[in-house]
C-alpha positions as CSV (number, residue, x, y, z in Angstrom):
1,M,81.3,16.8,15.0
2,N,78.0,15.1,14.4
3,G,78.1,16.6,10.8
4,K,81.4,14.8,10.3
5,I,80.1,11.3,11.5
6,L,76.9,12.0,9.1
7,S,79.2,12.6,6.4
8,I,81.3,9.6,6.9
9,T,78.2,7.4,7.1
10,I,76.6,8.6,4.1
11,I,80.0,8.1,1.9
12,L,80.2,4.5,3.4
13,G,76.5,3.9,2.5
14,I,77.3,5.3,-1.1
15,F,80.3,3.2,-1.4
16,A,78.5,0.2,-0.2
17,Q,75.6,0.5,-2.7
18,S,78.2,1.0,-5.5
19,Y,80.0,-2.1,-4.9
20,C,77.3,-4.5,-3.8
21,L,78.6,-4.4,-0.2
22,T,76.9,-5.5,2.9
23,I,78.0,-3.4,6.0
24,S,77.1,-4.6,9.3
25,A,78.1,-4.3,12.9
26,P,77.5,-7.9,14.1
27,I,79.3,-7.7,17.7
28,R,80.1,-11.5,18.1
29,W,81.7,-12.1,21.1
30,R,84.5,-14.9,21.5
31,S,86.3,-15.8,24.9
32,S,89.4,-18.1,25.4
33,G,91.8,-19.3,28.0
34,Y,93.8,-22.1,30.1
35,L,95.0,-22.5,33.3
36,A,98.4,-24.7,33.6
37,R,101.1,-26.5,36.3
38,L,104.5,-26.0,35.2
39,V,106.8,-28.8,36.2
40,P,109.4,-28.6,37.5
41,R,108.2,-25.9,39.8
42,T,110.5,-23.3,40.9
43,E,110.5,-20.0,43.0
44,K,109.7,-18.0,39.7
45,Y,107.2,-20.7,37.8
46,F,104.9,-22.9,39.2
47,I,101.2,-21.9,38.0
48,D,100.5,-19.9,34.2
49,G,97.0,-19.0,33.3
50,M,95.2,-16.9,30.6
51,M,92.0,-15.3,29.8
52,G,91.0,-13.5,26.8
53,A,88.1,-12.0,24.7
54,S,87.6,-11.0,21.5
55,V,84.6,-9.1,19.5
56,D,84.0,-8.8,15.8
57,M,83.0,-5.3,15.6
58,L,82.3,-4.5,11.7
59,E,81.7,-6.9,8.9
60,I,81.9,-6.2,5.4
61,K,80.7,-8.9,2.6
62,S,80.2,-8.9,-1.0
63,N,80.1,-11.7,-3.5
64,N,84.0,-11.7,-3.7
65,L,84.8,-10.2,-0.3
66,E,84.4,-11.1,3.0
67,A,85.9,-8.9,6.0
68,T,85.7,-8.4,9.7
69,F,87.4,-6.0,12.0
70,F,88.1,-7.1,15.5
71,L,89.6,-6.2,18.8
72,R,91.1,-8.6,21.2
73,S,92.4,-8.4,24.8
74,T,94.1,-10.8,26.6
75,I,95.8,-11.1,30.2
76,W,98.4,-13.9,31.3
77,T,99.8,-14.1,34.9
78,G,102.0,-16.8,36.5
79,M,103.0,-17.7,40.1
80,G,105.8,-18.7,41.5
81,Y,106.1,-21.6,44.3
82,Q,107.0,-20.7,47.9
83,W,108.5,-23.4,50.4
84,E,106.4,-21.8,53.3
85,D,102.8,-21.8,54.9
86,I,101.7,-19.6,51.7
87,I,103.0,-21.5,48.5
88,F,101.4,-19.2,45.5
89,D,103.7,-16.3,45.1
90,P,102.1,-13.9,42.1
91,R,105.5,-13.2,39.7
92,Y,104.4,-11.7,36.5
93,M,101.8,-10.2,34.3
94,H,101.6,-10.1,30.5
95,Y,98.7,-7.8,29.2
96,S,97.8,-7.7,25.0
97,L,95.7,-5.3,23.2
98,V,95.0,-6.5,19.5
99,P,92.9,-4.5,16.9
100,G,93.0,-6.2,13.4
101,I,90.9,-7.0,10.1
102,R,90.6,-10.7,8.9
103,G,89.7,-11.6,5.3
104,N,88.4,-14.7,4.0
105,F,88.9,-15.9,0.4
106,K,89.1,-18.6,-2.1
107,I,92.1,-20.4,-4.2
108,G,90.1,-23.0,-6.0
109,S,87.7,-24.9,-3.8
110,K,89.8,-24.2,-0.7
111,K,88.8,-21.3,1.6
112,Y,91.4,-19.3,3.5
113,S,91.9,-16.7,6.2
114,L,94.4,-13.7,6.1
115,A,94.5,-11.5,8.8
116,F,96.6,-8.4,9.8
117,Q,96.8,-7.6,13.6
118,W,98.8,-5.2,15.6
119,Y,99.7,-6.3,18.8
120,H,100.4,-4.1,21.8
121,D,102.1,-6.1,24.7
122,C,103.1,-5.2,27.8
123,F,105.2,-7.9,30.2
124,H,105.2,-6.5,34.1
125,E,106.6,-8.2,37.2
126,V,104.5,-8.1,40.3
127,D,106.1,-6.0,43.1
128,R,109.5,-6.8,42.0
129,K,112.3,-5.1,39.8
130,E,114.5,-7.9,39.0
131,E,113.5,-8.0,35.3
132,P,112.6,-4.5,33.7
133,T,109.2,-3.8,32.5
134,I,109.2,-4.9,28.5
135,I,106.9,-3.4,25.8
136,W,106.5,-4.2,22.3
137,N,104.4,-3.7,19.3
138,I,104.1,-6.0,16.4
139,F,102.8,-5.7,12.8
140,E,101.8,-9.2,11.9
141,L,100.0,-11.4,8.8
142,R,98.7,-14.7,9.7
143,L,97.6,-17.2,7.1
144,S,95.6,-20.4,7.7
145,P,93.0,-22.5,6.0
146,I,89.7,-21.4,7.3
147,E,89.1,-24.9,9.1
148,F,92.0,-23.6,11.7
149,L,89.8,-21.2,13.2
150,A,88.0,-22.1,16.4
151,T,84.9,-21.7,15.5
152,E,85.0,-22.8,12.1
153,R,86.5,-26.3,13.2
154,R,84.0,-26.7,15.9
155,D,81.4,-26.3,13.3
156,L,83.5,-28.8,10.8
157,F,83.4,-31.6,13.7
158,N,79.6,-31.3,14.4
159,N,78.7,-31.5,10.7
160,K,77.2,-27.8,11.2
161,N,79.1,-26.1,8.3
162,A,77.3,-26.4,5.2
163,N,80.6,-25.2,3.4
164,S,82.9,-28.0,5.0
165,H,85.6,-29.0,2.4
166,T,85.0,-32.6,3.4
167,S,82.1,-35.0,2.1
168,K,83.0,-37.4,5.1
169,K,80.9,-37.4,8.2
170,L,83.3,-36.5,11.2
171,T,81.2,-38.0,14.0
172,H,81.5,-41.6,15.0
173,N,80.1,-43.5,17.7
174,A,83.3,-46.0,18.3
175,P,86.9,-44.9,18.5
176,H,88.5,-44.5,15.1
177,F,92.0,-43.4,13.9
178,Y,91.9,-40.8,11.2
179,L,94.5,-38.0,10.0
180,K,93.1,-34.3,10.0
181,F,95.6,-31.9,9.4
182,F,95.4,-27.9,10.3
183,W,98.0,-25.2,10.2
184,D,98.3,-21.3,10.6
185,I,101.7,-19.3,9.8
186,G,102.2,-15.6,11.1
187,V,105.1,-13.5,10.0
188,G,105.5,-10.1,12.3
189,I,107.7,-7.2,12.5
190,F,108.5,-5.0,15.7
191,P,108.8,-1.5,13.8
192,R,111.4,0.8,15.8
193,F,110.6,4.6,15.7
194,H,112.2,7.4,17.3
195,N,108.9,8.7,18.6
196,P,107.3,7.5,20.6
197,A,110.1,5.6,22.3
198,W,107.9,3.3,24.2
199,F,106.7,1.6,21.0
200,Q,109.6,-1.2,21.5
201,Y,110.9,-0.8,25.3
202,T,113.7,-2.9,26.6
203,H,114.0,-6.0,24.3
204,P,116.2,-6.4,21.4
205,L,113.6,-8.4,18.9
206,N,113.3,-7.1,15.2
207,D,111.2,-10.0,13.7
208,R,109.0,-13.2,14.5
209,I,107.9,-15.9,12.3
210,D,105.9,-18.7,13.9
211,A,103.3,-21.6,12.9
212,N,101.0,-23.7,14.6
213,L,100.8,-27.4,13.1
214,Q,98.0,-29.4,14.6
215,I,96.9,-33.3,13.7
216,S,93.7,-34.6,14.8
217,F,94.3,-38.8,14.9
218,V,91.6,-40.2,17.0
219,Q,88.0,-39.5,17.5
220,Y,85.4,-40.9,19.8
221,K,82.2,-38.9,19.5
222,S,83.0,-35.4,20.5
223,L,86.2,-36.2,21.7
224,H,89.1,-35.9,19.8
225,C,92.8,-36.5,20.6
226,E,95.2,-34.2,18.9
227,F,98.9,-33.3,18.7
228,A,100.5,-29.8,17.9
229,Y,103.6,-28.5,17.4
230,N,104.4,-24.7,17.5
231,P,107.8,-23.3,16.3
232,T,108.9,-19.9,16.9
233,L,112.0,-18.0,15.6
234,Y,112.8,-14.4,16.4
235,F,115.5,-12.4,14.9
236,Q,117.4,-9.8,17.1
237,N,119.4,-6.8,16.6
238,G,122.8,-7.3,15.6
239,G,121.7,-10.5,13.5
240,E,121.4,-12.9,16.2
241,T,118.4,-15.3,16.4
242,S,116.3,-17.0,19.1
243,Q,113.7,-19.6,19.1
244,R,110.9,-21.4,21.1
245,Q,109.8,-25.0,20.4
246,Y,106.9,-26.5,21.8
247,I,104.9,-29.5,21.5
248,E,101.4,-30.5,22.9
249,L,99.3,-33.8,23.3
250,S,95.6,-33.1,24.1
251,I,92.2,-34.7,24.4
252,K,89.7,-32.2,23.2
253,H,85.5,-32.1,23.4
254,Y,84.2,-30.2,20.5
255,G,81.1,-28.9,21.9
256,S,78.0,-27.1,19.8
257,G,78.9,-24.2,22.1
258,G,82.5,-24.1,22.6
259,T,85.8,-26.2,23.0
260,F,87.1,-27.8,26.4
261,S,90.4,-29.7,26.4
262,L,92.9,-31.3,28.7
263,F,96.7,-31.1,27.8
264,W,100.2,-32.0,28.1
265,G,102.9,-29.8,26.8
266,Y,106.7,-29.4,26.8
267,T,109.1,-26.7,25.6
268,F,112.3,-28.0,24.8
269,V,114.0,-25.5,23.5
270,E,113.3,-21.7,24.3
271,T,116.3,-19.1,23.7
272,Q,114.3,-16.0,23.5
273,P,115.0,-13.3,25.9
274,V,111.5,-12.2,27.0
275,R,110.6,-14.4,30.3
276,P,111.5,-17.7,28.8
277,K,110.8,-21.2,29.9
278,P,112.8,-24.0,28.9
279,D,112.8,-27.6,29.4
280,R,109.5,-27.1,31.3
281,V,106.3,-29.4,31.2
282,W,102.8,-28.0,30.8
283,L,99.8,-29.6,32.5
284,G,96.6,-27.9,32.4
285,T,93.0,-27.5,31.1
286,R,92.2,-24.9,28.0
287,W,88.7,-23.7,26.6
288,E,87.4,-21.8,23.8
289,F,83.7,-20.4,23.8
């Protein structure tokens, strides 16, 4: 086994030297999360939360190439409302494990990020059997301008990015209006294999297309007011389609080490079959480090 590892290491070293590549293991950690109150509260939906972490494990760089292998893990949990002395009622859990590779490239003077990700997601009930456990695996491509990434946007608003694609200073001591657009789009498939059978389990979905469209429009020092629109379209077995349509207003603090926000969101359409939460307001806080 040690001999095989040594051989692979030597081959990678020769390949990197031949193509002037730099290979490193940066081990960069990032984390994010949110906590939200859902309105109206019901027996099933009251509090929703998420915590996640990712690590950049391997990085390859050259004059024309920049690729990062990463691993991300996320957990969502939700509580319903009890009209009793103890009101918080744990209802559901959602786990996600995502290995992937992200590459950065230029078109003209503009820099973009393209990622291939493998989502392995499990949806479980807590001590209940009203809804079945659901497992899905998604192979997805995501494309965005580099500024959409949380760390890049933070650097942009804090004037730390020497490669920023704007020559205008984005820090001001008085409130002002401006328009800065950010976008991200993803296309995913749910591959169905005969073996293993659990690769797709108790759900009818075949494909997914989604986007994140965000506008920053007011700034005061490190605070930014932003609007977001997140449409998602699902294609199901038999040709049916379903969707989720979500909008959000937020006030974000872009600090040097992280981003913190207060948000109001509204899911005004949700017809997809996996734990839908339509016609619901979200009031919460979100953070990214």
